[in-house]
C-alpha positions as CSV (number, residue, x, y, z in Angstrom):
1,M,20.0,8.5,-12.7
2,P,17.1,5.7,-13.9
3,D,16.2,5.6,-17.6
4,A,13.4,7.9,-18.3
5,R,12.8,7.1,-21.9
6,P,8.9,5.5,-21.7
7,L,8.1,2.3,-22.8
8,P,5.9,1.5,-25.8
9,Q,2.6,0.6,-26.0
10,G,2.8,-3.3,-26.6
11,S,5.5,-3.7,-23.8
12,T,5.4,-6.3,-21.2
13,I,4.7,-5.7,-17.7
14,G,5.8,-8.3,-15.1
15,I,4.2,-7.8,-11.9
16,L,5.4,-10.1,-9.0
17,G,1.8,-11.1,-6.7
18,G,-1.2,-12.2,-7.7
19,G,-4.0,-11.0,-6.1
20,Q,-6.2,-8.2,-6.3
21,L,-3.6,-5.5,-6.4
22,G,-2.1,-7.5,-9.2
23,R,-5.4,-8.0,-10.9
24,M,-6.1,-4.7,-10.7
25,L,-2.9,-3.1,-12.2
26,A,-3.3,-6.1,-15.2
27,L,-6.8,-4.6,-15.9
28,A,-5.4,-1.3,-15.8
29,A,-2.7,-1.8,-18.1
30,A,-4.7,-3.5,-20.6
31,R,-6.7,-0.4,-20.9
32,L,-3.3,1.4,-22.0
33,G,-2.4,-0.9,-24.5
34,M,-0.3,-3.0,-22.3
35,K,0.5,-7.0,-21.5
36,T,1.3,-8.2,-18.2
37,H,2.5,-11.2,-17.1
38,I,1.8,-12.5,-13.6
39,Y,4.3,-14.3,-10.9
40,C,2.7,-15.9,-8.3
41,P,3.2,-19.0,-6.3
42,D,-0.6,-19.7,-5.6
43,P,-2.3,-21.8,-8.6
44,D,-5.6,-20.1,-7.7
45,S,-4.2,-16.5,-8.0
46,P,-7.1,-14.2,-8.9
47,A,-4.8,-12.4,-10.7
48,F,-4.4,-15.2,-13.4
49,D,-7.9,-14.3,-14.2
50,V,-7.4,-11.8,-16.5
51,T,-4.1,-12.4,-18.4
52,P,-2.8,-15.4,-20.3
53,L,0.6,-14.6,-18.9
54,R,1.8,-16.3,-15.8
55,T,4.6,-17.9,-14.3
56,I,3.4,-19.8,-11.3
57,A,6.9,-20.8,-8.6
58,A,8.2,-19.8,-5.5
59,Y,9.6,-16.4,-4.9
60,D,13.3,-17.9,-4.3
61,D,13.3,-20.1,-8.4
62,E,15.9,-17.9,-9.9
63,A,15.6,-20.2,-12.7
64,A,11.9,-19.5,-12.8
65,L,12.5,-15.8,-12.3
66,A,15.6,-15.7,-14.6
67,L,12.9,-16.9,-17.2
68,F,10.2,-14.8,-16.4
69,A,12.5,-11.2,-16.3
70,A,13.2,-12.1,-20.0
71,R,10.0,-12.6,-21.1
72,V,8.9,-9.1,-19.7
73,D,10.2,-5.2,-20.4
74,V,9.6,-4.1,-16.8
75,I,9.1,-5.6,-13.4
76,T,6.7,-4.1,-10.9
77,Y,4.6,-5.8,-7.5
78,E,1.1,-6.1,-5.5
79,F,2.9,-6.4,-2.3
80,E,5.7,-5.5,0.1
81,N,6.7,-8.6,1.3
82,V,8.8,-9.5,-1.8
83,P,11.8,-11.1,-0.5
84,A,15.1,-8.8,-0.7
85,K,17.0,-11.3,-2.5
86,T,14.0,-11.7,-5.1
87,A,14.0,-8.2,-5.8
88,A,18.2,-7.3,-5.7
89,F,18.2,-10.3,-8.0
90,L,15.5,-9.0,-10.6
91,Q,16.7,-5.9,-10.6
92,N,19.9,-7.1,-12.2
93,L,17.9,-8.6,-15.0
94,K,15.7,-5.5,-15.9
95,P,14.3,-2.3,-14.6
96,L,12.3,-3.1,-11.1
97,R,9.8,-0.1,-10.4
98,P,9.8,0.5,-7.4
99,G,13.3,-0.2,-7.0
100,A,15.0,-2.8,-4.2
101,N,15.9,0.0,-1.9
102,A,12.5,1.7,-1.7
103,L,11.2,-2.0,-0.8
104,A,13.7,-3.0,2.0
105,V,12.6,0.9,3.8
106,A,9.2,0.2,3.2
107,Q,8.7,-4.0,4.4
108,D,11.1,-3.2,7.5
109,R,9.4,-1.4,10.2
110,L,12.9,-0.5,12.1
111,A,14.1,0.8,8.6
112,E,11.3,2.7,7.4
113,K,10.9,4.2,10.9
114,A,14.9,5.4,10.8
115,F,14.4,6.7,6.7
116,L,11.8,8.6,8.0
117,S,13.3,10.2,11.1
118,I,16.6,11.1,9.0
119,N,14.1,12.7,6.6
120,R,12.8,14.5,9.4
121,V,9.5,13.1,8.5
122,P,7.4,13.2,12.2
123,V,6.8,9.9,13.8
124,A,5.8,8.8,16.7
125,P,8.4,7.7,19.4
126,F,10.5,4.3,18.9
127,A,13.1,2.0,19.6
128,A,14.7,-1.2,18.5
129,I,13.9,-3.7,20.8
130,S,16.6,-6.7,21.0
131,D,16.0,-8.5,24.5
132,L,13.7,-8.0,27.3
133,D,16.1,-6.0,29.4
134,R,15.7,-3.4,26.8
135,L,12.3,-3.6,26.3
136,E,11.9,-2.7,30.0
137,A,14.3,0.2,29.7
138,E,12.2,1.6,26.7
139,L,9.4,1.3,28.3
140,E,10.5,3.4,31.0
141,E,11.3,6.0,28.0
142,I,8.5,5.7,26.0
143,G,6.0,5.3,28.6
144,T,2.3,3.1,28.3
145,P,0.4,2.6,26.7
146,A,2.3,1.6,23.9
147,V,2.6,-1.0,20.8
148,L,5.1,-3.9,20.7
149,K,5.5,-5.1,16.5
150,T,7.6,-7.2,14.5
151,T,9.4,-5.9,12.1
152,R,7.9,-7.3,9.2
153,L,5.1,-9.0,7.8
154,G,2.6,-7.1,10.2
155,Y,-0.7,-6.0,8.3
156,D,-4.4,-5.6,9.2
157,G,-3.3,-5.4,13.0
158,K,-1.5,-8.7,12.4
159,G,2.3,-8.6,14.2
160,Q,1.8,-6.4,17.0
161,R,0.3,-6.1,21.0
162,I,-0.5,-2.8,23.0
163,V,1.7,-3.0,26.4
164,R,-0.4,-1.7,29.4
165,N,2.8,-3.1,31.9
166,M,6.0,-5.4,32.2
167,E,3.7,-8.5,32.3
168,D,2.3,-7.3,28.9
169,A,5.5,-6.5,27.7
170,A,7.1,-10.1,28.5
171,L,3.9,-11.8,26.8
172,A,4.3,-9.9,24.1
173,W,7.8,-10.9,23.3
174,E,7.2,-14.4,24.0
175,L,4.2,-14.0,21.3
176,L,5.8,-11.9,18.5
177,S,8.3,-13.0,16.1
178,P,10.7,-12.9,14.7
179,K,12.6,-10.8,16.6
180,P,13.9,-7.7,16.6
181,L,10.8,-6.0,17.4
182,V,10.1,-2.2,17.5
183,L,8.1,-0.6,20.3
184,E,6.4,2.6,19.6
185,A,4.4,5.1,21.7
186,F,0.7,4.6,21.5
187,I,-0.6,7.6,20.1
188,A,-4.1,9.3,20.9
189,F,-4.9,10.2,17.3
190,E,-8.2,12.1,16.2
191,K,-8.4,9.9,12.9
192,E,-6.2,8.3,10.5
193,I,-6.0,9.3,7.1
194,S,-3.6,8.3,3.7
195,V,-2.5,9.6,0.8
196,V,-2.0,7.9,-2.5
197,V,0.9,9.5,-4.4
198,A,2.6,8.3,-7.8
199,R,6.3,9.5,-8.9
200,N,8.2,8.5,-12.3
201,A,11.5,8.3,-13.3
202,A,11.7,11.9,-14.5
203,G,10.6,13.1,-11.0
204,E,7.3,14.3,-11.8
205,V,5.0,13.9,-8.6
206,A,1.2,13.6,-8.4
207,A,-0.7,13.0,-4.9
208,F,-4.3,12.3,-4.9
209,D,-6.6,13.6,-2.2
210,P,-5.9,12.5,1.5
211,A,-8.8,9.8,2.1
212,E,-10.1,9.1,6.0
213,N,-10.1,5.7,7.0
214,V,-12.3,3.8,9.3
215,H,-10.7,0.3,10.7
216,R,-12.9,-2.5,11.7
217,D,-11.1,-5.3,13.8
218,H,-8.3,-4.0,12.6
219,I,-8.9,-4.5,8.8
220,L,-9.9,-0.9,6.5
221,K,-13.6,-1.3,6.4
222,T,-14.1,2.4,4.9
223,S,-11.9,5.1,3.3
224,T,-14.3,8.8,2.7
225,V,-12.7,11.4,0.7
226,P,-12.7,14.3,0.9
227,A,-11.4,13.4,4.5
228,E,-12.9,15.7,7.5
229,I,-9.8,17.7,8.0
230,S,-8.7,21.3,7.0
231,A,-7.1,22.1,4.0
232,R,-3.9,23.3,5.5
233,T,-3.4,19.8,6.9
234,A,-4.8,18.2,3.9
235,K,-2.2,19.9,1.8
236,A,0.5,19.3,4.6
237,A,-0.1,15.5,4.5
238,S,0.6,15.7,0.4
239,G,3.1,17.6,0.5
240,I,4.7,14.9,3.0
241,A,3.6,12.4,1.1
242,E,5.7,13.8,-2.1
243,A,8.4,14.9,-0.1
244,I,8.5,10.7,1.1
245,A,8.7,9.7,-2.9
246,T,10.9,11.8,-4.1
247,A,13.7,10.9,-1.1
248,L,13.3,7.1,-1.9
249,D,13.8,8.1,-5.8
250,Y,10.3,6.0,-5.7
251,V,8.9,5.3,-8.7
252,G,5.2,3.9,-8.9
253,V,2.2,4.6,-6.6
254,L,2.8,4.7,-3.1
255,G,0.5,4.7,-0.1
256,V,1.2,6.6,3.2
257,E,-0.6,6.0,6.1
258,F,-1.2,9.4,8.9
259,F,-2.3,9.8,12.1
260,V,-4.1,13.5,12.4
261,L,-3.4,14.3,16.4
262,P,-5.4,17.8,17.9
263,G,-4.9,20.6,16.1
264,G,-3.9,19.2,13.0
265,K,-0.4,18.1,13.5
266,L,0.2,14.6,11.5
267,L,2.5,11.6,12.5
268,V,3.6,9.1,9.5
269,N,2.0,5.5,10.9
270,E,3.5,3.7,7.8
271,I,4.4,3.5,4.2
272,A,3.1,0.9,1.7
273,P,5.3,0.4,-1.9
274,R,2.5,-0.2,-3.9
275,V,-1.4,1.0,-4.7
276,H,-3.1,1.0,-1.4
277,N,-6.5,-0.3,-0.6
278,S,-7.2,3.1,0.9
279,G,-6.9,4.6,-3.0
280,H,-9.7,2.3,-4.2
281,W,-11.7,5.0,-4.5
282,T,-10.0,6.5,-7.2
283,E,-11.4,3.6,-9.7
284,A,-14.7,5.8,-9.7
285,V,-14.1,9.3,-9.3
286,A,-10.8,10.6,-10.2
287,I,-9.4,11.4,-13.9
288,T,-6.8,8.8,-13.6
289,D,-7.1,6.0,-10.9
290,Q,-4.0,4.8,-8.6
291,F,-3.9,1.9,-10.8
292,E,-3.6,3.6,-14.3
293,Q,-1.3,6.4,-12.4
294,H,0.7,3.2,-11.2
295,I,1.3,2.0,-14.6
296,R,2.0,5.2,-16.2
297,A,4.8,5.7,-13.5
298,V,6.4,2.4,-14.4
299,L,6.2,2.8,-17.8
300,N,7.9,6.4,-17.4
301,W,4.3,7.9,-18.5
302,P,3.5,11.6,-18.0
303,L,1.0,11.2,-14.9
304,G,-2.2,11.7,-15.2
305,D,-4.5,14.0,-13.5
306,P,-5.3,13.1,-9.8
307,S,-8.0,15.4,-9.7
308,R,-11.5,14.1,-7.5
309,M,-14.7,14.5,-10.1
310,A,-17.3,14.2,-6.8
311,D,-17.1,13.0,-3.0
312,V,-16.7,9.1,-2.6
313,V,-17.2,6.1,0.4
314,M,-15.2,3.1,-0.6
315,E,-16.3,-0.1,1.7
316,N,-14.3,-3.1,1.7
317,L,-16.3,-6.3,1.6
318,I,-14.9,-8.7,4.1
319,G,-15.6,-12.3,4.0
320,D,-19.6,-12.9,2.9
321,E,-20.1,-9.5,2.7
322,I,-19.2,-9.8,-1.2
323,A,-22.4,-12.1,-1.2
324,A,-24.2,-9.3,-1.0
325,I,-23.2,-7.0,-4.4
326,P,-26.3,-8.1,-6.3
327,E,-28.9,-6.4,-3.7
328,R,-26.4,-3.5,-2.8
329,L,-26.1,-2.6,-6.8
330,G,-27.8,1.4,-7.3
331,P,-27.1,4.4,-9.4
332,N,-24.2,5.7,-7.0
333,L,-22.6,2.4,-6.6
334,Q,-19.8,1.1,-8.1
335,P,-19.0,-2.8,-7.1
336,H,-15.5,-4.7,-7.6
337,A,-15.1,-8.4,-7.3
338,Y,-12.1,-9.6,-6.8
339,G,-12.7,-13.1,-7.8
340,K,-11.3,-15.0,-5.5
341,A,-12.1,-18.5,-4.8
342,E,-13.0,-18.8,-1.2
343,S,-14.6,-16.4,1.6
344,R,-12.8,-16.3,4.7
345,R,-13.8,-14.5,8.0
346,G,-11.1,-11.8,7.7
347,R,-10.3,-11.8,4.1
348,K,-11.1,-8.8,1.5
349,M,-13.1,-10.3,-1.2
350,G,-13.6,-7.0,-3.1
351,H,-14.8,-3.6,-2.1
352,I,-18.0,-1.0,-3.4
353,N,-17.3,2.8,-4.2
354,R,-20.3,4.7,-2.8
355,V,-20.1,8.2,-4.5
356,A,-22.3,11.3,-3.9
357,L,-24.4,12.0,-7.2
358,K,-24.9,16.0,-7.7
359,K,-28.2,16.6,-8.8
360,R,-28.8,18.3,-12.0
361,P,-30.2,21.8,-12.6
362,K,-33.5,21.9,-13.7
């Protein structure tokens, strides 16, 4: 049973990763009277701008990791590709939240699909692919089109290819690495939604409203809340997300992405063991945003109220779109720039929350 005692104000939270999510977690921690220590190999990490405590070292540098752990009270992370060996090493030194097991499940597509299937969570048909013969056999079983994916390090459309025939499959097998791969049925979904859910060590669970997500060039462009789904589908999505967090014995914020099929049926596409891009809308209109919620969970504090106070659309600012923030400001717009040093094509540079303002009665 994990230690559920709350950490006091003034505690130091170690954060693995120095990107925008680490930056926003550090800002949320500061509001609660906490200190944060960022560990990241990149000296230009934007999270370094918001806290003086930092370690610039590789994720496999055990001497640096041990010194980092000695200086913090609890450790969390902002991205799911923390090496498993790093997570295991740190977990033996200080509380790691979410734990190494949750990380291992979520960072490997095969482990994730197996975990979800064992826990009776609906997912698309899938198969592990170890060689071309297996790929050909599973294509016959699953059918085409299908999607061939790497098991690790795939995000924003990277590490996957659509397969329509065996010729496509052979090319995809050559181009994608490392092996093994995973083959998934291509799902003709009506829309994509996601639920951000939080759980603390005491077992308290709280889910935010589902967001409806639209991608452009495989990168999330907008998240709209409320999602255009039935109340029954929304309740089912939140229930599945809460069940996943409980089954993982998860501590922290978890993102769960869904495909919505005709009739409102749901399939889980993937889970992300961290605060989630599609949850940035919570900054503007939730009583407790996802970043504060994660910090509360990591500290073993009571979770905050996830209730939404207004409708909202979150828009990611990609590449040079970040330069348009000054001209787009308005009474219902909340901008957030990530402080990244270089704008690149396809790089998330910030976001804007567009809040639906209600007219005051005369």
